[in-house]
PDB file of N, CA, C and O in Angstrom, chain B, residues numbered from 101:
ATOM      1  N   UNK B 101    -287.123 -30.921 -13.594  1.00  0.00           N
ATOM      2  CA  UNK B 101    -286.772 -31.287 -15.388  1.00  0.00           C
ATOM      3  C   UNK B 101    -285.490 -30.615 -15.546  1.00  0.00           C
ATOM      4  O   UNK B 101    -284.840 -30.314 -14.545  1.00  0.00           O
ATOM      5  N   UNK B 102    -285.142 -30.399 -16.520  1.00  0.00           N
ATOM      6  CA  UNK B 102    -283.636 -30.292 -16.922  1.00  0.00           C
ATOM      7  C   UNK B 102    -282.759 -29.094 -16.631  1.00  0.00           C
ATOM      8  O   UNK B 102    -283.243 -28.199 -15.938  1.00  0.00           O
ATOM      9  N   UNK B 103    -281.497 -28.977 -17.095  1.00  0.00           N
ATOM     10  CA  UNK B 103    -281.009 -27.801 -16.761  1.00  0.00           C
ATOM     11  C   UNK B 103    -281.398 -26.900 -17.421  1.00  0.00           C
ATOM     12  O   UNK B 103    -282.131 -27.140 -18.380  1.00  0.00           O
ATOM     13  N   UNK B 104    -281.047 -25.681 -17.126  1.00  0.00           N
ATOM     14  CA  UNK B 104    -281.528 -24.298 -18.181  1.00  0.00           C
ATOM     15  C   UNK B 104    -282.603 -23.480 -17.995  1.00  0.00           C
ATOM     16  O   UNK B 104    -283.069 -23.567 -16.859  1.00  0.00           O
ATOM     17  N   UNK B 105    -283.188 -22.673 -18.765  1.00  0.00           N
ATOM     18  CA  UNK B 105    -284.763 -22.088 -18.347  1.00  0.00           C
ATOM     19  C   UNK B 105    -285.422 -22.467 -18.888  1.00  0.00           C
ATOM     20  O   UNK B 105    -285.053 -22.876 -19.989  1.00  0.00           O
ATOM     21  N   UNK B 106    -286.515 -22.572 -18.601  1.00  0.00           N
ATOM     22  CA  UNK B 106    -287.670 -22.893 -19.416  1.00  0.00           C
ATOM     23  C   UNK B 106    -288.946 -21.846 -19.880  1.00  0.00           C
ATOM     24  O   UNK B 106    -289.555 -21.336 -18.940  1.00  0.00           O
ATOM     25  N   UNK B 107    -289.370 -21.507 -21.203  1.00  0.00           N
ATOM     26  CA  UNK B 107    -290.256 -20.777 -21.389  1.00  0.00           C
ATOM     27  C   UNK B 107    -291.707 -21.101 -21.411  1.00  0.00           C
ATOM     28  O   UNK B 107    -292.068 -21.990 -22.182  1.00  0.00           O
ATOM     29  N   UNK B 108    -292.410 -20.620 -20.816  1.00  0.00           N
ATOM     30  CA  UNK B 108    -293.600 -21.040 -20.777  1.00  0.00           C
ATOM     31  C   UNK B 108    -294.271 -20.125 -22.052  1.00  0.00           C
ATOM     32  O   UNK B 108    -294.002 -18.927 -21.953  1.00  0.00           O
ATOM     33  N   UNK B 109    -295.023 -20.462 -23.120  1.00  0.00           N
ATOM     34  CA  UNK B 109    -295.645 -20.112 -24.037  1.00  0.00           C
ATOM     35  C   UNK B 109    -296.936 -18.835 -23.144  1.00  0.00           C
ATOM     36  O   UNK B 109    -297.715 -19.098 -22.228  1.00  0.00           O
ATOM     37  N   UNK B 110    -296.740 -17.627 -23.789  1.00  0.00           N
ATOM     38  CA  UNK B 110    -298.314 -16.798 -23.471  1.00  0.00           C
ATOM     39  C   UNK B 110    -299.479 -17.113 -24.127  1.00  0.00           C
ATOM     40  O   UNK B 110    -299.348 -17.700 -25.201  1.00  0.00           O
ATOM     41  N   UNK B 111    -300.588 -16.862 -23.739  1.00  0.00           N
ATOM     42  CA  UNK B 111    -301.744 -17.140 -24.228  1.00  0.00           C
ATOM     43  C   UNK B 111    -301.620 -16.931 -25.908  1.00  0.00           C
ATOM     44  O   UNK B 111    -301.881 -17.738 -26.800  1.00  0.00           O
ATOM     45  N   UNK B 112    -301.154 -15.631 -25.988  1.00  0.00           N
ATOM     46  CA  UNK B 112    -301.067 -14.967 -27.581  1.00  0.00           C
ATOM     47  C   UNK B 112    -300.280 -16.118 -28.487  1.00  0.00           C
ATOM     48  O   UNK B 112    -300.689 -16.519 -29.576  1.00  0.00           O
ATOM     49  N   UNK B 113    -298.969 -16.606 -27.764  1.00  0.00           N
ATOM     50  CA  UNK B 113    -298.288 -17.638 -28.529  1.00  0.00           C
ATOM     51  C   UNK B 113    -298.828 -19.241 -28.706  1.00  0.00           C
ATOM     52  O   UNK B 113    -298.506 -20.068 -29.560  1.00  0.00           O
ATOM     53  N   UNK B 114    -299.512 -19.324 -27.881  1.00  0.00           N
ATOM     54  CA  UNK B 114    -300.817 -20.485 -27.941  1.00  0.00           C
ATOM     55  C   UNK B 114    -301.495 -20.590 -29.144  1.00  0.00           C
ATOM     56  O   UNK B 114    -301.496 -21.450 -30.025  1.00  0.00           O
ATOM     57  N   UNK B 115    -302.123 -19.439 -28.983  1.00  0.00           N
ATOM     58  CA  UNK B 115    -303.273 -19.156 -30.054  1.00  0.00           C
ATOM     59  C   UNK B 115    -302.563 -18.652 -31.639  1.00  0.00           C
ATOM     60  O   UNK B 115    -303.136 -18.908 -32.698  1.00  0.00           O
ATOM     61  N   UNK B 116    -301.588 -18.105 -31.587  1.00  0.00           N
ATOM     62  CA  UNK B 116    -300.805 -17.824 -32.794  1.00  0.00           C
ATOM     63  C   UNK B 116    -300.126 -19.132 -33.404  1.00  0.00           C
ATOM     64  O   UNK B 116    -300.029 -19.308 -34.619  1.00  0.00           O
ATOM     65  N   UNK B 117    -299.698 -19.965 -32.514  1.00  0.00           N
ATOM     66  CA  UNK B 117    -299.074 -21.492 -32.925  1.00  0.00           C
ATOM     67  C   UNK B 117    -300.105 -22.221 -33.303  1.00  0.00           C
ATOM     68  O   UNK B 117    -299.965 -22.804 -34.378  1.00  0.00           O
ATOM     69  N   UNK B 118    -301.543 -22.425 -32.486  1.00  0.00           N
ATOM     70  CA  UNK B 118    -302.703 -22.967 -32.914  1.00  0.00           C
ATOM     71  C   UNK B 118    -303.033 -23.031 -34.440  1.00  0.00           C
ATOM     72  O   UNK B 118    -303.070 -23.972 -35.233  1.00  0.00           O
ATOM     73  N   UNK B 119    -303.381 -20.979 -34.629  1.00  0.00           N
ATOM     74  CA  UNK B 119    -303.773 -20.950 -35.682  1.00  0.00           C
ATOM     75  C   UNK B 119    -302.624 -21.008 -36.826  1.00  0.00           C
ATOM     76  O   UNK B 119    -302.951 -20.260 -37.747  1.00  0.00           O
ATOM     77  N   UNK B 120    -301.633 -21.524 -37.020  1.00  0.00           N
ATOM     78  CA  UNK B 120    -300.656 -21.767 -37.681  1.00  0.00           C
ATOM     79  C   UNK B 120    -300.726 -23.119 -38.267  1.00  0.00           C
ATOM     80  O   UNK B 120    -300.611 -23.317 -39.477  1.00  0.00           O
ATOM     81  N   UNK B 121    -300.928 -24.094 -37.346  1.00  0.00           N
ATOM     82  CA  UNK B 121    -301.000 -25.437 -37.149  1.00  0.00           C
ATOM     83  C   UNK B 121    -302.350 -25.564 -37.841  1.00  0.00           C
ATOM     84  O   UNK B 121    -302.159 -26.172 -38.894  1.00  0.00           O
ATOM     85  N   UNK B 122    -303.801 -25.206 -37.678  1.00  0.00           N
ATOM     86  CA  UNK B 122    -304.907 -25.340 -38.520  1.00  0.00           C
ATOM     87  C   UNK B 122    -304.950 -24.693 -40.009  1.00  0.00           C
ATOM     88  O   UNK B 122    -305.738 -25.064 -40.880  1.00  0.00           O
ATOM     89  N   UNK B 123    -304.144 -23.840 -40.140  1.00  0.00           N
ATOM     90  CA  UNK B 123    -304.208 -23.407 -41.634  1.00  0.00           C
ATOM     91  C   UNK B 123    -303.659 -24.104 -42.320  1.00  0.00           C
ATOM     92  O   UNK B 123    -304.115 -24.264 -43.452  1.00  0.00           O
ATOM     93  N   UNK B 124    -302.338 -24.873 -41.874  1.00  0.00           N
ATOM     94  CA  UNK B 124    -301.857 -25.849 -42.652  1.00  0.00           C
ATOM     95  C   UNK B 124    -302.422 -27.055 -42.749  1.00  0.00           C
ATOM     96  O   UNK B 124    -302.252 -27.769 -43.737  1.00  0.00           O
ATOM     97  N   UNK B 125    -303.324 -27.476 -41.484  1.00  0.00           N
ATOM     98  CA  UNK B 125    -304.295 -28.547 -41.906  1.00  0.00           C
ATOM     99  C   UNK B 125    -305.165 -28.598 -43.063  1.00  0.00           C
ATOM    100  O   UNK B 125    -305.363 -29.430 -43.948  1.00  0.00           O
ATOM    101  N   UNK B 126    -305.684 -27.294 -42.744  1.00  0.00           N
ATOM    102  CA  UNK B 126    -307.033 -26.687 -44.071  1.00  0.00           C
ATOM    103  C   UNK B 126    -306.290 -27.002 -44.839  1.00  0.00           C
ATOM    104  O   UNK B 126    -306.603 -28.143 -45.179  1.00  0.00           O
ATOM    105  N   UNK B 127    -304.750 -26.416 -45.785  1.00  0.00           N
ATOM    106  CA  UNK B 127    -304.748 -26.869 -47.144  1.00  0.00           C
ATOM    107  C   UNK B 127    -304.438 -27.598 -47.547  1.00  0.00           C
ATOM    108  O   UNK B 127    -304.682 -27.670 -48.752  1.00  0.00           O
ATOM    109  N   UNK B 128    -303.502 -28.959 -46.788  1.00  0.00           N
ATOM    110  CA  UNK B 128    -303.806 -30.235 -47.183  1.00  0.00           C
ATOM    111  C   UNK B 128    -304.996 -30.788 -47.375  1.00  0.00           C
ATOM    112  O   UNK B 128    -305.142 -31.568 -48.316  1.00  0.00           O
ATOM    113  N   UNK B 129    -306.132 -30.460 -46.452  1.00  0.00           N
ATOM    114  CA  UNK B 129    -307.227 -30.952 -46.562  1.00  0.00           C
ATOM    115  C   UNK B 129    -308.067 -30.619 -47.934  1.00  0.00           C
ATOM    116  O   UNK B 129    -308.998 -31.366 -48.237  1.00  0.00           O
ATOM    117  N   UNK B 130    -307.686 -29.330 -48.882  1.00  0.00           N
ATOM    118  CA  UNK B 130    -308.172 -29.317 -49.965  1.00  0.00           C
ATOM    119  C   UNK B 130    -307.564 -29.621 -51.518  1.00  0.00           C
ATOM    120  O   UNK B 130    -307.895 -29.285 -52.654  1.00  0.00           O
ATOM    121  N   UNK B 131    -306.464 -30.465 -50.912  1.00  0.00           N
ATOM    122  CA  UNK B 131    -305.436 -31.019 -52.136  1.00  0.00           C
ATOM    123  C   UNK B 131    -306.135 -32.279 -52.314  1.00  0.00           C
ATOM    124  O   UNK B 131    -306.760 -32.849 -51.420  1.00  0.00           O
ATOM    125  N   UNK B 132    -305.964 -32.809 -53.856  1.00  0.00           N
ATOM    126  CA  UNK B 132    -306.527 -33.706 -54.036  1.00  0.00           C
ATOM    127  C   UNK B 132    -305.965 -35.212 -53.819  1.00  0.00           C
ATOM    128  O   UNK B 132    -304.999 -35.369 -54.565  1.00  0.00           O
ATOM    129  N   UNK B 133    -306.190 -36.166 -53.190  1.00  0.00           N
ATOM    130  CA  UNK B 133    -305.749 -37.203 -52.886  1.00  0.00           C
ATOM    131  C   UNK B 133    -305.539 -38.723 -54.168  1.00  0.00           C
ATOM    132  O   UNK B 133    -306.290 -38.849 -55.135  1.00  0.00           O
ATOM    133  N   UNK B 134    -304.932 -39.236 -54.003  1.00  0.00           N
ATOM    134  CA  UNK B 134    -304.578 -40.628 -54.888  1.00  0.00           C
ATOM    135  C   UNK B 134    -305.535 -41.622 -54.504  1.00  0.00           C
ATOM    136  O   UNK B 134    -305.939 -42.397 -55.371  1.00  0.00           O
ATOM    137  N   UNK B 135    -305.976 -41.716 -53.269  1.00  0.00           N
ATOM    138  CA  UNK B 135    -307.438 -42.678 -52.923  1.00  0.00           C
ATOM    139  C   UNK B 135    -308.198 -41.897 -52.240  1.00  0.00           C
ATOM    140  O   UNK B 135    -307.875 -41.437 -51.145  1.00  0.00           O
ATOM    141  N   UNK B 136    -309.423 -41.644 -52.900  1.00  0.00           N
ATOM    142  CA  UNK B 136    -310.531 -40.876 -52.314  1.00  0.00           C
ATOM    143  C   UNK B 136    -311.577 -41.420 -51.192  1.00  0.00           C
ATOM    144  O   UNK B 136    -312.155 -40.833 -50.277  1.00  0.00           O
ATOM    145  N   UNK B 137    -311.591 -42.802 -51.632  1.00  0.00           N
ATOM    146  CA  UNK B 137    -312.767 -43.680 -50.823  1.00  0.00           C
ATOM    147  C   UNK B 137    -312.418 -43.647 -49.449  1.00  0.00           C
ATOM    148  O   UNK B 137    -311.226 -43.580 -49.149  1.00  0.00           O
ATOM    149  N   UNK B 138    -313.422 -43.688 -48.447  1.00  0.00           N
ATOM    150  CA  UNK B 138    -313.116 -44.163 -47.352  1.00  0.00           C
ATOM    151  C   UNK B 138    -313.327 -45.595 -46.921  1.00  0.00           C
ATOM    152  O   UNK B 138    -313.111 -45.981 -45.772  1.00  0.00           O
ATOM    153  N   UNK B 139    -313.834 -46.491 -48.069  1.00  0.00           N
ATOM    154  CA  UNK B 139    -313.632 -47.518 -47.886  1.00  0.00           C
ATOM    155  C   UNK B 139    -312.492 -48.239 -48.734  1.00  0.00           C
ATOM    156  O   UNK B 139    -312.479 -48.158 -49.963  1.00  0.00           O
ATOM    157  N   UNK B 140    -311.684 -48.838 -48.124  1.00  0.00           N
ATOM    158  CA  UNK B 140    -310.049 -48.936 -48.508  1.00  0.00           C
ATOM    159  C   UNK B 140    -309.737 -51.024 -48.063  1.00  0.00           C
ATOM    160  O   UNK B 140    -309.940 -51.266 -46.874  1.00  0.00           O
ATOM    161  N   UNK B 141    -309.517 -51.671 -48.514  1.00  0.00           N
ATOM    162  CA  UNK B 141    -309.463 -52.831 -48.683  1.00  0.00           C
ATOM    163  C   UNK B 141    -307.951 -53.269 -48.892  1.00  0.00           C
ATOM    164  O   UNK B 141    -307.799 -53.135 -50.107  1.00  0.00           O
ATOM    165  N   UNK B 142    -306.613 -53.774 -48.299  1.00  0.00           N
ATOM    166  CA  UNK B 142    -305.492 -53.842 -48.602  1.00  0.00           C
ATOM    167  C   UNK B 142    -305.300 -54.990 -48.530  1.00  0.00           C
ATOM    168  O   UNK B 142    -306.150 -55.689 -47.979  1.00  0.00           O
ATOM    169  N   UNK B 143    -303.865 -55.691 -49.177  1.00  0.00           N
ATOM    170  CA  UNK B 143    -303.480 -56.966 -49.110  1.00  0.00           C
ATOM    171  C   UNK B 143    -302.103 -56.776 -49.149  1.00  0.00           C
ATOM    172  O   UNK B 143    -301.673 -55.858 -49.848  1.00  0.00           O
ATOM    173  N   UNK B 144    -301.198 -57.608 -48.408  1.00  0.00           N
ATOM    174  CA  UNK B 144    -299.941 -57.350 -48.320  1.00  0.00           C
ATOM    175  C   UNK B 144    -299.117 -58.941 -49.014  1.00  0.00           C
ATOM    176  O   UNK B 144    -299.314 -59.975 -48.375  1.00  0.00           O
ATOM    177  N   UNK B 145    -298.567 -58.983 -49.818  1.00  0.00           N
ATOM    178  CA  UNK B 145    -298.164 -60.122 -50.485  1.00  0.00           C
ATOM    179  C   UNK B 145    -296.524 -60.132 -49.764  1.00  0.00           C
ATOM    180  O   UNK B 145    -295.649 -59.327 -50.081  1.00  0.00           O
ATOM    181  N   UNK B 146    -296.339 -61.386 -48.600  1.00  0.00           N
ATOM    182  CA  UNK B 146    -294.960 -61.033 -48.284  1.00  0.00           C
ATOM    183  C   UNK B 146    -294.293 -62.135 -48.414  1.00  0.00           C
ATOM    184  O   UNK B 146    -294.821 -63.238 -48.558  1.00  0.00           O
ATOM    185  N   UNK B 147    -292.887 -61.886 -48.367  1.00  0.00           N
ATOM    186  CA  UNK B 147    -291.940 -63.581 -48.299  1.00  0.00           C
ATOM    187  C   UNK B 147    -291.671 -63.774 -47.205  1.00  0.00           C
ATOM    188  O   UNK B 147    -291.581 -62.773 -46.495  1.00  0.00           O
ATOM    189  N   UNK B 148    -291.433 -65.077 -46.598  1.00  0.00           N
ATOM    190  CA  UNK B 148    -291.297 -65.315 -45.342  1.00  0.00           C
ATOM    191  C   UNK B 148    -290.287 -66.396 -45.060  1.00  0.00           C
ATOM    192  O   UNK B 148    -290.542 -67.419 -45.696  1.00  0.00           O
ATOM    193  N   UNK B 149    -289.133 -66.483 -44.239  1.00  0.00           N
ATOM    194  CA  UNK B 149    -288.107 -67.272 -44.188  1.00  0.00           C
ATOM    195  C   UNK B 149    -288.927 -68.613 -43.508  1.00  0.00           C
ATOM    196  O   UNK B 149    -289.886 -68.540 -42.740  1.00  0.00           O
ATOM    197  N   UNK B 150    -288.281 -69.838 -44.005  1.00  0.00           N
ATOM    198  CA  UNK B 150    -288.616 -71.061 -43.342  1.00  0.00           C
ATOM    199  C   UNK B 150    -287.989 -70.870 -42.161  1.00  0.00           C
ATOM    200  O   UNK B 150    -286.859 -70.390 -42.255  1.00  0.00           O
ATOM    201  N   UNK B 151    -288.416 -71.120 -41.010  1.00  0.00           N
ATOM    202  CA  UNK B 151    -287.866 -71.466 -39.719  1.00  0.00           C
ATOM    203  C   UNK B 151    -288.496 -72.239 -38.699  1.00  0.00           C
ATOM    204  O   UNK B 151    -289.661 -72.435 -39.045  1.00  0.00           O
ATOM    205  N   UNK B 152    -288.184 -72.897 -37.322  1.00  0.00           N
ATOM    206  CA  UNK B 152    -288.884 -73.504 -36.714  1.00  0.00           C
ATOM    207  C   UNK B 152    -289.781 -72.634 -36.200  1.00  0.00           C
ATOM    208  O   UNK B 152    -290.682 -73.217 -35.597  1.00  0.00           O
ATOM    209  N   UNK B 153    -289.896 -71.131 -36.217  1.00  0.00           N
ATOM    210  CA  UNK B 153    -290.652 -70.646 -35.742  1.00  0.00           C
ATOM    211  C   UNK B 153    -291.928 -70.287 -36.391  1.00  0.00           C
ATOM    212  O   UNK B 153    -292.856 -69.967 -35.648  1.00  0.00           O
ATOM    213  N   UNK B 154    -292.103 -70.293 -37.608  1.00  0.00           N
ATOM    214  CA  UNK B 154    -293.090 -70.419 -38.374  1.00  0.00           C
ATOM    215  C   UNK B 154    -294.278 -71.563 -38.179  1.00  0.00           C
ATOM    216  O   UNK B 154    -294.162 -72.776 -38.355  1.00  0.00           O
ATOM    217  N   UNK B 155    -295.223 -70.965 -37.844  1.00  0.00           N
ATOM    218  CA  UNK B 155    -296.488 -72.136 -37.541  1.00  0.00           C
ATOM    219  C   UNK B 155    -297.914 -71.828 -38.406  1.00  0.00           C
ATOM    220  O   UNK B 155    -298.176 -70.708 -38.846  1.00  0.00           O
ATOM    221  N   UNK B 156    -298.470 -72.579 -38.513  1.00  0.00           N
ATOM    222  CA  UNK B 156    -299.361 -72.960 -39.544  1.00  0.00           C
ATOM    223  C   UNK B 156    -300.903 -73.464 -38.733  1.00  0.00           C
ATOM    224  O   UNK B 156    -301.306 -74.594 -38.456  1.00  0.00           O
ATOM    225  N   UNK B 157    -301.421 -72.333 -38.546  1.00  0.00           N
ATOM    226  CA  UNK B 157    -302.870 -72.306 -37.892  1.00  0.00           C
ATOM    227  C   UNK B 157    -304.284 -72.704 -39.048  1.00  0.00           C
ATOM    228  O   UNK B 157    -304.876 -71.783 -39.610  1.00  0.00           O
ATOM    229  N   UNK B 158    -304.613 -73.929 -39.236  1.00  0.00           N
ATOM    230  CA  UNK B 158    -305.710 -74.042 -40.917  1.00  0.00           C
ATOM    231  C   UNK B 158    -305.209 -73.585 -41.866  1.00  0.00           C
ATOM    232  O   UNK B 158    -304.171 -74.077 -42.307  1.00  0.00           O
ATOM    233  N   UNK B 159    -305.802 -72.522 -42.442  1.00  0.00           N
ATOM    234  CA  UNK B 159    -305.316 -71.555 -43.670  1.00  0.00           C
ATOM    235  C   UNK B 159    -304.421 -70.359 -43.189  1.00  0.00           C
ATOM    236  O   UNK B 159    -304.309 -69.455 -44.017  1.00  0.00           O
ATOM    237  N   UNK B 160    -303.717 -70.183 -41.909  1.00  0.00           N
ATOM    238  CA  UNK B 160    -303.178 -68.941 -41.589  1.00  0.00           C
ATOM    239  C   UNK B 160    -302.197 -69.310 -41.374  1.00  0.00           C
ATOM    240  O   UNK B 160    -302.087 -70.483 -41.017  1.00  0.00           O
ATOM    241  N   UNK B 161    -300.941 -68.402 -41.505  1.00  0.00           N
ATOM    242  CA  UNK B 161    -299.564 -68.984 -40.935  1.00  0.00           C
ATOM    243  C   UNK B 161    -299.101 -67.611 -40.265  1.00  0.00           C
ATOM    244  O   UNK B 161    -299.511 -66.494 -40.578  1.00  0.00           O
ATOM    245  N   UNK B 162    -298.201 -67.908 -39.321  1.00  0.00           N
ATOM    246  CA  UNK B 162    -297.826 -66.886 -37.906  1.00  0.00           C
ATOM    247  C   UNK B 162    -296.517 -67.029 -37.979  1.00  0.00           C
ATOM    248  O   UNK B 162    -295.982 -68.137 -37.954  1.00  0.00           O
ATOM    249  N   UNK B 163    -295.859 -65.896 -38.078  1.00  0.00           N
ATOM    250  CA  UNK B 163    -294.618 -65.785 -38.299  1.00  0.00           C
ATOM    251  C   UNK B 163    -294.271 -64.474 -36.713  1.00  0.00           C
ATOM    252  O   UNK B 163    -294.477 -63.266 -36.825  1.00  0.00           O
ATOM    253  N   UNK B 164    -293.786 -65.087 -35.515  1.00  0.00           N
ATOM    254  CA  UNK B 164    -293.762 -64.294 -34.509  1.00  0.00           C
ATOM    255  C   UNK B 164    -292.407 -63.407 -34.813  1.00  0.00           C
ATOM    256  O   UNK B 164    -292.279 -62.276 -34.345  1.00  0.00           O
ATOM    257  N   UNK B 165    -291.636 -63.889 -35.454  1.00  0.00           N
ATOM    258  CA  UNK B 165    -290.316 -62.548 -35.404  1.00  0.00           C
ATOM    259  C   UNK B 165    -290.266 -62.035 -36.621  1.00  0.00           C
ATOM    260  O   UNK B 165    -290.108 -62.724 -37.629  1.00  0.00           O
ATOM    261  N   UNK B 166    -290.400 -60.767 -36.616  1.00  0.00           N
ATOM    262  CA  UNK B 166    -290.737 -59.847 -37.581  1.00  0.00           C
ATOM    263  C   UNK B 166    -289.392 -59.702 -38.398  1.00  0.00           C
ATOM    264  O   UNK B 166    -289.405 -59.333 -39.572  1.00  0.00           O
ATOM    265  N   UNK B 167    -288.467 -59.949 -37.856  1.00  0.00           N
ATOM    266  CA  UNK B 167    -287.118 -60.198 -38.958  1.00  0.00           C
ATOM    267  C   UNK B 167    -287.142 -61.210 -40.183  1.00  0.00           C
ATOM    268  O   UNK B 167    -286.312 -61.023 -41.073  1.00  0.00           O
ATOM    269  N   UNK B 168    -287.949 -62.169 -40.281  1.00  0.00           N
ATOM    270  CA  UNK B 168    -288.186 -63.257 -40.909  1.00  0.00           C
ATOM    271  C   UNK B 168    -289.327 -62.845 -42.061  1.00  0.00           C
ATOM    272  O   UNK B 168    -289.577 -63.699 -42.913  1.00  0.00           O
ATOM    273  N   UNK B 169    -289.949 -61.704 -42.107  1.00  0.00           N
ATOM    274  CA  UNK B 169    -291.061 -61.504 -42.938  1.00  0.00           C
ATOM    275  C   UNK B 169    -290.624 -60.250 -43.750  1.00  0.00           C
ATOM    276  O   UNK B 169    -290.279 -59.206 -43.197  1.00  0.00           O
ATOM    277  N   UNK B 170    -290.658 -60.410 -44.990  1.00  0.00           N
ATOM    278  CA  UNK B 170    -290.832 -59.251 -45.765  1.00  0.00           C
ATOM    279  C   UNK B 170    -291.798 -58.897 -46.698  1.00  0.00           C
ATOM    280  O   UNK B 170    -292.321 -59.754 -47.410  1.00  0.00           O
ATOM    281  N   UNK B 171    -292.104 -57.653 -46.768  1.00  0.00           N
ATOM    282  CA  UNK B 171    -293.296 -57.674 -47.877  1.00  0.00           C
ATOM    283  C   UNK B 171    -292.855 -56.917 -49.072  1.00  0.00           C
ATOM    284  O   UNK B 171    -292.370 -55.792 -49.192  1.00  0.00           O
ATOM    285  N   UNK B 172    -293.157 -57.853 -49.927  1.00  0.00           N
ATOM    286  CA  UNK B 172    -293.008 -57.327 -51.203  1.00  0.00           C
ATOM    287  C   UNK B 172    -293.902 -56.427 -51.682  1.00  0.00           C
ATOM    288  O   UNK B 172    -293.500 -55.309 -52.002  1.00  0.00           O
ATOM    289  N   UNK B 173    -295.143 -56.746 -51.797  1.00  0.00           N
ATOM    290  CA  UNK B 173    -296.084 -55.893 -52.658  1.00  0.00           C
ATOM    291  C   UNK B 173    -297.121 -55.246 -51.427  1.00  0.00           C
ATOM    292  O   UNK B 173    -297.241 -55.799 -50.333  1.00  0.00           O
ATOM    293  N   UNK B 174    -297.493 -54.592 -51.622  1.00  0.00           N
ATOM    294  CA  UNK B 174    -298.825 -53.986 -50.889  1.00  0.00           C
ATOM    295  C   UNK B 174    -299.885 -53.130 -51.831  1.00  0.00           C
ATOM    296  O   UNK B 174    -299.639 -52.038 -52.342  1.00  0.00           O
ATOM    297  N   UNK B 175    -301.142 -53.890 -51.945  1.00  0.00           N
ATOM    298  CA  UNK B 175    -302.363 -53.630 -52.589  1.00  0.00           C
ATOM    299  C   UNK B 175    -303.043 -53.016 -51.861  1.00  0.00           C
ATOM    300  O   UNK B 175    -303.180 -53.393 -50.698  1.00  0.00           O
ATOM    301  N   UNK B 176    -303.778 -51.687 -52.423  1.00  0.00           N
ATOM    302  CA  UNK B 176    -304.755 -51.106 -51.781  1.00  0.00           C
ATOM    303  C   UNK B 176    -305.703 -50.738 -53.195  1.00  0.00           C
ATOM    304  O   UNK B 176    -305.393 -50.109 -54.206  1.00  0.00           O
ATOM    305  N   UNK B 177    -307.196 -51.521 -52.737  1.00  0.00           N
ATOM    306  CA  UNK B 177    -308.328 -51.070 -53.373  1.00  0.00           C
ATOM    307  C   UNK B 177    -309.551 -50.365 -52.682  1.00  0.00           C
ATOM    308  O   UNK B 177    -309.963 -50.483 -51.528  1.00  0.00           O
ATOM    309  N   UNK B 178    -309.958 -49.685 -53.604  1.00  0.00           N
ATOM    310  CA  UNK B 178    -311.060 -48.767 -53.380  1.00  0.00           C
ATOM    311  C   UNK B 178    -312.381 -49.371 -53.456  1.00  0.00           C
ATOM    312  O   UNK B 178    -312.586 -49.902 -54.547  1.00  0.00           O
ATOM    313  N   UNK B 179    -313.152 -49.434 -52.783  1.00  0.00           N
ATOM    314  CA  UNK B 179    -315.055 -49.532 -52.824  1.00  0.00           C
ATOM    315  C   UNK B 179    -314.950 -50.961 -53.017  1.00  0.00           C
ATOM    316  O   UNK B 179    -315.355 -51.322 -54.123  1.00  0.00           O
ATOM    317  N   UNK B 180    -314.576 -51.763 -52.355  1.00  0.00           N
ATOM    318  CA  UNK B 180    -314.620 -53.147 -52.713  1.00  0.00           C
ATOM    319  C   UNK B 180    -314.242 -53.660 -54.178  1.00  0.00           C
ATOM    320  O   UNK B 180    -314.666 -54.747 -54.572  1.00  0.00           O
ATOM    321  N   UNK B 181    -313.396 -52.813 -55.006  1.00  0.00           N
ATOM    322  CA  UNK B 181    -312.928 -53.319 -56.247  1.00  0.00           C
ATOM    323  C   UNK B 181    -311.991 -54.421 -56.498  1.00  0.00           C
ATOM    324  O   UNK B 181    -311.489 -54.714 -57.583  1.00  0.00           O
ATOM    325  N   UNK B 182    -311.787 -55.091 -55.183  1.00  0.00           N
ATOM    326  CA  UNK B 182    -310.766 -56.365 -55.026  1.00  0.00           C
ATOM    327  C   UNK B 182    -311.218 -57.643 -56.101  1.00  0.00           C
ATOM    328  O   UNK B 182    -312.389 -57.881 -56.398  1.00  0.00           O
ATOM    329  N   UNK B 183    -310.503 -58.100 -56.408  1.00  0.00           N
ATOM    330  CA  UNK B 183    -310.468 -59.409 -57.242  1.00  0.00           C
ATOM    331  C   UNK B 183    -311.701 -60.489 -56.717  1.00  0.00           C
ATOM    332  O   UNK B 183    -312.743 -60.111 -56.180  1.00  0.00           O
ATOM    333  N   UNK B 184    -311.454 -61.463 -56.909  1.00  0.00           N
ATOM    334  CA  UNK B 184    -311.908 -62.426 -56.270  1.00  0.00           C
ATOM    335  C   UNK B 184    -311.667 -62.630 -54.658  1.00  0.00           C
ATOM    336  O   UNK B 184    -310.572 -62.844 -54.138  1.00  0.00           O
ATOM    337  N   UNK B 185    -312.854 -62.525 -54.022  1.00  0.00           N
ATOM    338  CA  UNK B 185    -312.500 -62.375 -52.247  1.00  0.00           C
ATOM    339  C   UNK B 185    -312.265 -64.362 -51.858  1.00  0.00           C
ATOM    340  O   UNK B 185    -311.906 -64.818 -50.772  1.00  0.00           O
ATOM    341  N   UNK B 186    -312.514 -64.958 -52.782  1.00  0.00           N
ATOM    342  CA  UNK B 186    -312.823 -66.511 -52.291  1.00  0.00           C
ATOM    343  C   UNK B 186    -311.370 -67.080 -52.489  1.00  0.00           C
ATOM    344  O   UNK B 186    -311.211 -68.295 -52.378  1.00  0.00           O
ATOM    345  N   UNK B 187    -310.331 -66.287 -52.767  1.00  0.00           N
ATOM    346  CA  UNK B 187    -308.809 -66.477 -52.993  1.00  0.00           C
ATOM    347  C   UNK B 187    -308.273 -67.852 -51.723  1.00  0.00           C
ATOM    348  O   UNK B 187    -308.442 -67.642 -50.522  1.00  0.00           O
ATOM    349  N   UNK B 188    -307.700 -69.070 -52.181  1.00  0.00           N
ATOM    350  CA  UNK B 188    -306.987 -69.790 -51.236  1.00  0.00           C
ATOM    351  C   UNK B 188    -305.692 -69.464 -51.632  1.00  0.00           C
ATOM    352  O   UNK B 188    -305.358 -69.323 -52.809  1.00  0.00           O
ATOM    353  N   UNK B 189    -304.718 -69.303 -50.353  1.00  0.00           N
ATOM    354  CA  UNK B 189    -304.091 -68.813 -50.332  1.00  0.00           C
ATOM    355  C   UNK B 189    -303.155 -70.089 -49.791  1.00  0.00           C
ATOM    356  O   UNK B 189    -301.959 -69.921 -49.556  1.00  0.00           O
TER     357      UNK B 189
END
């Protein structure tokens, strides 16, 4: 281990820390959330730099270099409220 003294917490210190963390988590759980559903669908609209690394496989484009991709919009839908699921890109 590194230089200096290392402090091993006592059982009481661990319980106190655990209770403090649990209190924070319980407070956060009661706050209202923007998206209430557990059923979410996400769509990202991205801009891609044309390069020799860009590959097309059927209707799917693959860009292995993350620096060549920029997410412009990120859409989140609740409870299947997505528009037409048969959009051909």
